[in-house]
Steps between C-alpha positions, in 0.01 A plus 500: 500500500227767485328559167668841455841353580448217252400746229807712567725196489346387173550844351866492604570158349325603180762766438769240439332181383298421186159655454200368684161659532533872430865510604778593258864409576739778598698544180203515258323731745795742492577476129137548396468813711819641354383401154175687548674813620745470212221466243323810632829691499579386145179659376570833668720777362662781697358788297169647384326288236317669212142378466558346156793298633299389801210377286727319254708332771200382704348354184827323421527349848147367468561355154816328620312349796221378274750317278535229766201440730707335776434680827865578591551660157196723515567595865835635382313716250266622772792600719681686220183693422464582870858628506453726201181635655685587821724713281194683371390578856848595617599725208159618387508748213234691307304264282556193716173326579358153542174614340644462151285309248815370334597299808386138468236427761696188592777709655281743692461310831873448559582842356274664758654296782853610413395858438326511838806377688723770352231766537478430874867583532477806273193629688667445840202280595258795487154334476338796324773511237478127445125520447553792262752299298265204481220721374699699244775274365346152521255310286155514668462121488838434662563795732443300818788272403726803510406549865574133574855571392526758779495221758815340363706815545354553849654165592832575332533830687464344844821548699707184529702245307262473203506875444881501515518214252252677271723807501807289425320345203391840370129451564486815714748788545779459755407681819133508404272628778257270676154452358169580671447484876489129594288550814210255512621339175491826301153582631529874446631457145243238402212700648558766233375258232165331428468151645554321167823693447609410853452133410705541184785679680516217753500251211800677350665500840440125520669445165817650641471299821539196275812649345655613827449179702710199408220242530128490439455389861680808630298724268169357620615524862570870448158553343343363818660782701314778321143604594254217437285695256807562282627143498299355207627767260858452621479121465354533151786732403754256644351214298491709182872580525586147613334363187689739273836431666453124495320465168715198396328310784155647460329162455638371830418825678138492384470142620667562837291809574207278596692384808547850640334568834299675633237490229449877510867551419481229234216681324695828485814319388322310224333821390848645455613199297196522274551875464856435383375259233234749392763776485719284276206408277417868448861579408526203263154387385489125449753428775260289704384297201857429392631421847583131533502485880296206622454524876226300666332724756658807344303448178202650683690828543605506134137457402405784736764721336366415155147597604621828650702573187198447277312753713786747463489472122126559501538797737794644311736515796603289800377587846770662717654204682167345589283230353145529378436169676715499816629173637304403811669402825 
């Protein structure tokens, strides 16, 4: 059997049989995706949110997450905060802003991601309006994370089964129009933004590839179909979401990531895994120190995340879905 055929066969068997490598069996793969969507939805409300309520609720979600440093618990808090922040972008009212000194800095990365996703929909994907929102309603240290959130809604708005399912689950309006022009993998839309923002939008798009494909193998295969220069950001986004969805198995995933080939894809994937750990550490400081996972090879990635997190504390904010010391291929 050819190498590609063997890989496809392995991916297929992995859907139904116990985990091996990066694979996750079919039922956990489905239930964790639904659980993530449900957690985001549980944080959202279908009405405008006064700024005081927004600040108080975000702070409560963060406190609840910090009460138990286990990764699945704090990921649930991240998702609820994201959901509430989509409400802010969808039903924006006077006085709503993410540049509010009362908001705990721990919530600002995920708050900007959720706000960006909803703002893309509200702005009808108008690049100038999205830049304006990022400059006027976002915290200066976190505004690029708002634009990363745009990529997730670009993926959701693609015509097809995933868009229909998203509408059925209330993530987007029924009968919602298509998103930006898909020609050349959204080349016209992406060209309206600086290069770093383009990378972040593709990262957000990759996160939703992970949610919309049933297996990690299928998600990575899709990433290989987009333009080569966009693939590392998409793979990193896939890995970031894969880590969040499968946080109960994070130790195994870190360990298994070292077997991923080719090495260039492995580097981007591991960067996404480390970014997920760094994201969790920012939301719940002390998470990495309290985590009792004990992988062998994966310990190197946990150490990398701890070093990056220390730099974030010193800087005062995390870098927007990138590492100060990137993982080499």
